[in-house]
C-alpha positions as CSV (number, residue, x, y, z in Angstrom):
1,M,-54.5,43.5,-30.0
2,R,-55.1,42.7,-33.7
3,T,-57.4,44.9,-35.7
4,R,-60.0,43.1,-37.7
5,L,-61.3,44.6,-40.8
6,L,-65.0,45.1,-41.4
7,L,-66.8,45.4,-44.6
8,S,-69.1,48.4,-45.2
9,S,-71.5,48.6,-42.3
10,V,-74.4,50.5,-43.9
11,A,-77.1,48.2,-45.1
12,V,-77.9,47.9,-48.8
13,T,-81.6,47.6,-48.0
14,L,-83.5,50.0,-50.2
15,S,-85.7,52.4,-48.4
16,A,-87.9,55.4,-49.3
17,T,-88.9,58.5,-47.5
18,L,-92.2,60.2,-48.2
19,V,-92.2,63.8,-46.8
20,V,-95.7,64.9,-46.0
21,G,-95.2,68.0,-43.8
22,Q,-91.9,68.1,-42.0
23,T,-91.3,70.8,-39.5
24,K,-89.4,73.9,-40.7
25,I,-86.3,74.7,-38.7
26,T,-84.6,78.1,-38.7
27,P,-81.0,78.4,-37.5
28,P,-80.6,80.8,-34.6
29,D,-78.9,84.2,-34.8
30,N,-75.1,83.9,-34.8
31,K,-72.4,86.5,-34.7
32,Y,-69.7,84.1,-35.8
33,T,-69.0,83.1,-39.4
34,P,-69.0,79.5,-40.7
35,A,-65.3,79.8,-41.2
36,Q,-64.9,80.6,-37.5
37,D,-66.9,77.5,-36.7
38,V,-64.4,75.5,-38.7
39,E,-61.4,77.1,-36.9
40,L,-62.9,76.6,-33.5
41,G,-63.9,73.0,-34.2
42,R,-60.5,72.1,-35.7
43,E,-58.5,73.5,-32.8
44,A,-60.7,72.0,-30.1
45,A,-60.7,68.6,-31.8
46,A,-56.9,68.6,-31.9
47,Q,-56.8,69.1,-28.2
48,A,-59.5,66.5,-27.6
49,R,-57.6,63.9,-29.7
50,Q,-54.5,64.5,-27.6
51,Q,-56.4,63.8,-24.4
52,L,-58.9,61.1,-25.3
53,P,-58.1,57.5,-26.2
54,I,-59.2,57.5,-29.9
55,M,-59.7,54.0,-31.3
56,R,-57.5,53.0,-34.3
57,D,-59.6,50.0,-35.2
58,D,-60.9,49.6,-38.7
59,A,-63.8,47.4,-37.5
60,V,-65.1,50.3,-35.5
61,T,-63.9,53.4,-37.2
62,S,-65.1,52.4,-40.7
63,Y,-68.5,51.5,-39.3
64,I,-69.0,54.8,-37.6
65,E,-67.6,56.8,-40.6
66,D,-70.0,55.0,-43.0
67,I,-73.0,55.9,-40.9
68,G,-71.8,59.5,-40.5
69,R,-71.2,60.0,-44.3
70,R,-74.7,58.6,-45.0
71,L,-76.3,61.1,-42.6
72,V,-74.2,64.1,-43.7
73,A,-75.2,63.4,-47.4
74,E,-78.8,64.2,-46.4
75,I,-78.2,67.6,-44.7
76,P,-80.7,70.1,-46.4
77,S,-78.9,72.0,-49.1
78,D,-79.9,75.4,-47.7
79,L,-78.2,74.4,-44.4
80,D,-75.2,72.6,-45.8
81,H,-72.0,74.6,-45.3
82,K,-69.5,73.4,-47.9
83,E,-66.6,74.5,-45.8
84,F,-67.6,72.3,-42.9
85,R,-65.5,69.1,-42.7
86,Y,-67.4,66.2,-40.9
87,T,-65.1,63.7,-39.2
88,F,-66.0,60.8,-37.0
89,D,-63.8,59.5,-34.2
90,T,-64.6,56.7,-31.8
91,V,-63.4,57.1,-28.2
92,N,-62.4,54.0,-26.2
93,V,-64.2,54.9,-23.0
94,R,-67.3,53.3,-21.4
95,E,-69.5,56.3,-20.6
96,I,-72.6,56.8,-22.8
97,N,-71.7,60.0,-24.6
98,A,-71.2,61.6,-28.0
99,F,-70.5,65.2,-29.0
100,A,-69.9,67.2,-32.1
101,L,-67.8,70.4,-32.4
102,P,-68.4,73.4,-34.6
103,G,-67.5,72.8,-38.2
104,G,-68.0,69.1,-38.1
105,P,-65.7,67.0,-35.9
106,M,-67.7,64.3,-34.0
107,F,-66.6,62.0,-31.2
108,V,-68.7,58.9,-30.3
109,N,-67.9,57.0,-27.2
110,R,-67.6,53.2,-27.4
111,G,-70.1,53.1,-24.5
112,M,-72.7,54.7,-26.7
113,I,-72.3,52.0,-29.4
114,E,-72.5,49.2,-26.7
115,A,-75.6,50.7,-25.2
116,A,-77.5,50.8,-28.5
117,S,-79.9,48.0,-29.5
118,T,-79.9,48.7,-33.3
119,E,-77.9,50.6,-35.9
120,G,-80.8,53.0,-36.1
121,E,-80.2,54.0,-32.5
122,V,-76.6,54.7,-33.2
123,A,-77.6,56.7,-36.2
124,G,-80.1,58.6,-34.1
125,V,-77.6,60.0,-31.7
126,M,-75.2,60.9,-34.5
127,A,-78.0,62.6,-36.5
128,H,-78.9,64.7,-33.5
129,E,-75.2,65.8,-33.1
130,I,-74.9,66.6,-36.8
131,A,-78.0,68.7,-36.6
132,H,-76.3,70.8,-33.8
133,V,-73.4,71.3,-36.2
134,Y,-75.3,72.4,-39.4
135,L,-77.6,74.6,-37.3
136,R,-74.5,76.1,-35.8
137,H,-75.7,75.8,-32.3
138,G,-72.3,75.9,-30.7
139,T,-71.3,79.4,-31.9
140,A,-74.9,80.6,-31.6
141,Q,-74.7,79.6,-27.9
142,A,-71.5,81.7,-27.6
143,S,-73.2,84.6,-29.4
144,K,-75.7,84.8,-26.6
145,A,-73.1,85.0,-24.0
146,T,-70.4,87.6,-23.3
147,K,-68.2,88.9,-26.1
148,Y,-65.7,86.1,-26.2
149,E,-62.7,86.4,-28.5
150,I,-62.3,83.4,-30.8
151,G,-58.9,82.5,-29.5
152,S,-60.1,82.6,-25.9
153,I,-62.7,79.9,-26.3
154,I,-60.9,77.2,-28.1
155,G,-59.4,75.7,-24.9
156,A,-62.7,76.1,-23.1
157,I,-64.5,74.0,-25.8
158,A,-61.9,71.3,-25.3
159,G,-62.4,71.5,-21.6
160,A,-66.1,71.2,-22.0
161,V,-66.0,68.1,-24.1
162,I,-63.2,66.2,-22.5
163,G,-64.8,66.3,-19.0
164,G,-63.5,65.2,-15.7
165,R,-60.3,66.4,-14.1
166,V,-58.5,66.7,-17.5
167,G,-61.2,68.9,-18.8
168,D,-61.0,71.2,-15.8
169,V,-57.3,71.6,-16.4
170,V,-57.8,72.5,-20.1
171,A,-60.7,74.9,-19.4
172,Q,-58.7,76.7,-16.6
173,G,-56.1,77.7,-19.2
174,T,-58.5,80.0,-20.9
175,Q,-59.1,83.7,-20.3
176,F,-62.8,83.2,-19.6
177,G,-64.6,80.5,-17.7
178,L,-66.7,79.6,-20.7
179,G,-66.2,75.8,-20.3
180,T,-69.3,73.8,-20.7
181,A,-71.5,76.7,-21.6
182,F,-70.4,76.5,-25.2
183,L,-71.7,73.0,-25.7
184,R,-74.5,72.5,-23.2
185,F,-77.5,73.5,-25.1
186,G,-80.9,74.8,-24.0
187,R,-84.2,73.1,-24.6
188,E,-85.0,75.1,-27.8
189,F,-81.7,74.0,-29.4
190,E,-82.3,70.4,-28.3
191,R,-85.7,70.3,-29.8
192,D,-84.4,71.7,-33.1
193,A,-81.6,69.2,-33.1
194,D,-84.1,66.4,-32.4
195,I,-86.3,67.5,-35.3
196,G,-83.4,68.2,-37.7
197,G,-81.7,64.9,-36.8
198,A,-85.0,63.0,-37.4
199,Q,-85.3,64.6,-40.9
200,I,-81.8,63.6,-42.0
201,M,-82.3,60.1,-40.4
202,A,-85.4,59.6,-42.5
203,R,-83.8,60.8,-45.7
204,A,-80.9,58.4,-45.0
205,G,-83.4,55.5,-44.6
206,Y,-83.6,55.2,-40.9
207,D,-86.8,55.4,-38.8
208,P,-86.5,58.5,-36.6
209,R,-88.3,56.7,-33.8
210,E,-85.1,54.8,-33.3
211,M,-83.6,58.1,-32.0
212,A,-86.4,58.3,-29.5
213,N,-85.7,54.7,-28.5
214,M,-82.1,55.5,-27.8
215,F,-83.1,58.6,-25.7
216,R,-85.3,56.2,-23.6
217,T,-82.3,54.0,-23.0
218,I,-80.2,57.0,-22.0
219,D,-82.9,58.2,-19.6
220,K,-83.2,54.8,-18.0
221,Q,-79.5,55.0,-17.1
222,G,-79.9,58.5,-15.6
223,G,-79.3,59.5,-12.0
224,S,-76.2,60.9,-10.3
225,N,-74.0,58.5,-12.1
226,G,-75.9,58.5,-15.4
227,P,-74.7,59.1,-18.9
228,E,-72.7,62.2,-19.5
229,W,-74.8,62.9,-22.6
230,L,-77.8,63.8,-20.4
231,S,-76.0,66.8,-18.8
232,D,-75.2,68.3,-22.1
233,H,-78.5,67.5,-23.8
234,P,-81.4,68.3,-21.5
235,N,-84.8,66.7,-22.4
236,P,-86.9,69.5,-23.9
237,G,-90.0,67.7,-22.6
238,N,-92.3,65.4,-24.6
239,R,-89.2,64.4,-26.6
240,V,-90.4,61.0,-27.6
241,E,-93.9,62.3,-28.6
242,Y,-92.7,65.0,-30.9
243,I,-90.1,62.8,-32.5
244,A,-92.8,60.2,-33.2
245,K,-95.0,62.9,-34.7
246,E,-92.2,64.0,-37.0
247,A,-91.6,60.4,-38.0
248,Q,-95.3,60.1,-39.1
249,A,-94.9,63.1,-41.3
250,L,-91.7,61.7,-42.9
251,R,-93.0,58.1,-43.4
252,V,-89.9,56.0,-44.0
253,E,-90.8,52.8,-45.8
254,N,-88.7,49.7,-45.2
255,P,-86.3,51.5,-42.8
256,V,-82.9,50.4,-41.8
257,R,-83.1,49.0,-38.3
258,N,-80.3,46.5,-37.9
259,T,-77.4,45.4,-40.1
260,Q,-74.8,42.7,-40.2
261,G,-72.3,45.5,-39.7
262,F,-73.9,46.5,-36.4
263,E,-73.9,42.9,-35.2
264,R,-70.2,42.5,-36.2
265,V,-69.1,45.6,-34.5
266,R,-71.0,44.7,-31.3
267,A,-69.4,41.2,-31.3
268,H,-66.0,42.8,-32.0
269,L,-66.3,45.2,-29.1
270,K,-67.2,42.4,-26.8
271,S,-64.0,40.6,-27.8
272,L,-61.9,43.6,-26.7
273,P,-60.9,44.4,-23.1
274,Q,-63.5,46.4,-21.3
275,A,-63.2,50.1,-22.0
276,P,-61.8,52.3,-19.2
277,T,-63.7,55.3,-17.8
278,T,-62.8,58.7,-19.2
279,E,-60.9,59.6,-16.0
280,Q,-58.9,56.4,-16.1
281,A,-58.0,56.8,-19.8
282,T,-56.9,60.4,-19.5
283,R,-55.0,60.2,-16.3
284,T,-51.7,59.7,-18.1
285,A,-52.4,62.5,-20.6
286,S,-53.3,64.9,-17.8
287,R,-49.7,64.5,-16.5
288,G,-48.4,65.6,-19.9
289,G,-46.9,62.1,-20.6
290,T,-47.1,59.8,-23.6
291,P,-49.8,57.2,-23.2
292,K,-48.3,53.7,-22.9
293,Q,-49.8,50.3,-23.4
294,G,-50.2,49.7,-19.7
295,G,-46.4,50.4,-19.4
296,A,-45.9,47.0,-21.1
297,R,-43.1,46.2,-23.5
298,P,-44.2,46.4,-27.2
299,T,-45.0,43.0,-28.7
300,G,-44.0,44.0,-32.2
301,R,-47.0,42.0,-33.4
302,V,-49.1,44.5,-35.3
303,S,-51.6,44.7,-38.1
304,A,-50.6,46.0,-41.6
305,P,-51.2,49.7,-42.2
306,S,-54.9,50.4,-43.1
307,S,-55.8,51.6,-46.5
308,R,-58.0,54.2,-44.8
309,Y,-56.2,57.4,-43.7
310,T,-57.1,59.9,-40.9
311,E,-55.9,63.5,-40.9
312,Y,-54.5,65.1,-37.8
313,T,-53.6,68.8,-37.1
314,E,-50.8,69.2,-34.6
315,G,-51.1,72.6,-33.0
316,D,-50.1,75.4,-35.3
317,T,-47.3,73.4,-36.8
318,F,-48.5,70.8,-39.4
319,R,-51.2,68.5,-40.7
320,V,-50.6,64.9,-41.6
321,S,-52.6,61.9,-42.7
322,V,-51.8,58.5,-41.2
323,P,-53.3,55.0,-41.5
324,S,-56.6,54.9,-39.5
325,N,-55.4,52.0,-37.4
326,W,-52.4,53.9,-36.0
327,R,-52.8,55.6,-32.7
328,E,-51.7,59.1,-31.9
329,L,-49.3,59.3,-29.0
330,P,-48.6,63.0,-28.2
331,G,-45.3,63.9,-26.5
332,S,-43.8,67.2,-25.3
333,T,-41.9,68.0,-28.5
334,A,-43.1,65.3,-31.0
335,V,-46.0,63.1,-31.8
336,T,-45.8,59.4,-32.6
337,F,-48.3,57.5,-34.8
338,A,-48.1,53.7,-34.4
339,P,-50.3,50.7,-34.5
340,E,-51.5,48.8,-31.4
341,G,-48.7,46.4,-30.2
342,A,-46.0,48.6,-31.6
343,F,-45.6,51.0,-28.7
344,G,-45.0,50.7,-25.0
345,E,-42.2,51.0,-22.4
346,Y,-38.7,49.5,-22.4
347,N,-36.0,50.3,-19.9
348,G,-38.1,53.2,-18.6
349,Q,-38.4,54.8,-22.0
350,G,-41.4,55.1,-24.4
351,V,-40.5,53.1,-27.5
352,F,-42.1,52.0,-30.7
353,T,-41.2,49.2,-33.2
354,H,-43.4,50.3,-36.2
355,G,-44.7,53.8,-37.1
356,V,-43.7,57.4,-37.6
357,E,-42.5,60.0,-35.1
358,I,-42.9,63.6,-36.3
359,G,-41.6,66.6,-34.4
360,V,-39.6,69.8,-34.2
361,A,-36.2,70.3,-32.7
362,R,-34.0,73.2,-32.0
363,N,-31.5,74.1,-34.7
364,E,-28.5,75.9,-33.4
365,A,-26.5,75.3,-36.6
366,H,-28.9,77.0,-38.9
367,D,-27.8,74.7,-41.6
368,L,-30.1,71.8,-42.6
369,Q,-27.4,69.1,-43.1
370,T,-25.5,70.0,-39.9
371,A,-28.7,70.1,-37.9
372,T,-29.7,66.7,-39.4
373,E,-26.4,65.2,-38.4
374,E,-26.8,66.5,-34.9
375,L,-30.2,64.9,-34.8
376,V,-28.7,61.6,-35.9
377,D,-26.1,61.9,-33.1
378,S,-28.9,62.4,-30.6
379,L,-30.6,59.2,-31.9
380,A,-27.4,57.2,-31.7
381,K,-27.1,58.0,-28.0
382,G,-30.3,55.9,-27.3
383,N,-29.6,53.4,-30.1
384,P,-25.9,52.2,-29.8
385,R,-26.2,49.9,-32.9
386,L,-27.5,52.6,-35.2
387,S,-25.6,53.0,-38.4
388,R,-24.3,56.3,-39.7
389,P,-25.9,57.7,-42.8
390,S,-24.0,56.9,-46.0
391,G,-25.3,60.1,-47.6
392,Y,-28.3,62.4,-48.0
393,R,-30.8,62.7,-50.8
394,R,-32.5,66.0,-51.6
395,A,-36.2,65.9,-51.1
396,S,-39.2,68.1,-50.6
397,V,-41.8,68.4,-47.8
398,H,-44.8,70.6,-48.7
399,G,-42.6,72.6,-51.2
400,R,-39.8,73.2,-48.8
401,A,-36.3,71.8,-49.3
402,A,-35.6,68.6,-47.3
403,L,-33.0,65.9,-46.8
404,Q,-33.7,62.2,-46.7
405,T,-31.5,59.3,-45.5
406,T,-31.9,55.7,-44.4
407,L,-30.4,54.2,-41.3
408,Q,-30.0,50.7,-40.1
409,N,-30.4,49.6,-36.5
410,V,-30.9,46.6,-34.3
411,S,-33.9,47.0,-32.1
412,E,-33.2,46.6,-28.4
413,V,-36.8,45.6,-28.0
414,T,-37.0,42.8,-30.5
415,G,-33.3,42.1,-31.2
416,Q,-34.1,42.2,-34.9
417,P,-32.7,44.5,-37.7
418,E,-34.9,47.5,-38.4
419,V,-34.8,50.3,-40.9
420,I,-35.2,54.0,-40.0
421,Q,-36.1,56.5,-42.7
422,L,-35.3,60.1,-41.7
423,V,-36.6,63.2,-43.4
424,T,-35.7,66.7,-42.2
425,S,-36.6,70.2,-43.3
426,E,-36.4,73.7,-41.8
427,M,-39.4,75.6,-40.3
428,R,-39.8,79.3,-41.1
429,D,-38.5,80.2,-37.6
430,G,-35.3,78.1,-38.3
431,S,-36.1,75.1,-36.1
432,L,-35.7,71.6,-37.5
433,F,-38.7,69.6,-38.6
434,Y,-38.2,65.9,-38.7
435,S,-40.0,62.6,-39.6
436,I,-38.6,59.3,-38.3
437,A,-40.3,56.2,-39.8
438,V,-39.4,52.8,-38.3
439,A,-40.2,49.3,-39.4
440,P,-38.5,45.9,-39.0
441,E,-36.2,45.2,-42.0
442,D,-38.3,42.2,-43.1
443,E,-41.5,44.2,-43.0
444,L,-40.2,47.3,-44.8
445,R,-41.9,46.3,-48.1
446,I,-45.3,46.4,-46.3
447,Y,-44.6,49.7,-44.6
448,Q,-42.8,51.6,-47.3
449,P,-45.9,52.8,-49.2
450,A,-47.5,54.0,-46.0
451,F,-44.3,55.9,-44.9
452,H,-44.2,57.6,-48.4
453,R,-47.8,58.6,-48.2
454,V,-47.5,59.9,-44.6
455,V,-44.6,62.2,-45.6
456,S,-46.2,63.3,-48.8
457,S,-49.3,64.3,-46.8
458,I,-47.5,66.7,-44.5
459,R,-48.7,70.3,-44.7
460,F,-47.0,73.0,-42.7
461,T,-49.4,75.4,-41.0
462,R,-46.7,78.0,-40.0
């Protein structure tokens, strides 16, 4: 599947907002600090990204990110927590849903975008979720419950947002059965998020009534098999009426309703295979395996690395930034980042033709070069045409001593020469940290800058 780039989605139409008498919103009491919001959201988002099929498609991700940035820029200064980091991921599942975690990570289902009639409706749902974040409703909700320890609720948050059988498994791993209680808000919080979202929508140039229109669409698809969003966001009552009243007070002139970006994204999504359900998409992940492209052999036909980068936090080990059109493929001891078409199954093994694998291995030698040579020996067992390193160059990863070498191989998948760039370093506990970057020899010139930037972005977190 080739990724198609999309120019900036947000309309350049000028709009103006005249605030006459907007409703004052006061954040609820909260025993947690904003820094704890950030910690909770970051950890839960990392777990969610491991379980959910995040789209690595510039046409979609850049569009959602542009809307998100436009809305975040309009958060009232007295409610804007500078330590919050708002991120926007699109999940390739068909259910109508979106959720935001404490501290800023937001996930928007592809099904939500496909259900919207205008860009303003997409922005309305996102604005509502952003309001939950800056009003700190997630940790305020936990504050009203039992005395949860912060470490005990991270897994429960992930269980709440992933949903289905996979979510049940994640939530059961926590000390308390907090689960969905953390993110399923009451009517008071919902009303405040509606009003707060309407206000930042208006300041961003959108008509808040588009939010109400989207809620009507969601309501129409209710019932026992209705949108997951409904169960987490109960209607406070008279929702459409009070949003319309707030919109009158805000008076947006020449609002953004639809854009070429919205139409292009809709057309692009229609050209893709139908999104799976959340249960279908997470079935492999629930078994602890690496997601594969339908078990198919990699095609090796991939898009060039995107100029946009997305940051990932891998447990308590490291952070890294990779091109936004690379997919994260978690494994038991390592994580692979690769573009669509580059990963799959060959001879019963998960393989990739382009991308980077980053992981941690045992180090019995307690000597960096010896441990690196043992890693190369291990790689050679699965790659009989792998060359031996001619030597090692000294390098640095996040200020720690490292070794770098380049290997030559002939891919069993494509039959073509490929280059493998290996970087190793030692963790504080003595284990071996490694990065393995792979690209066909004739494409190395295209991939070399991305490989260098990925390794340079690595930040150890322990």
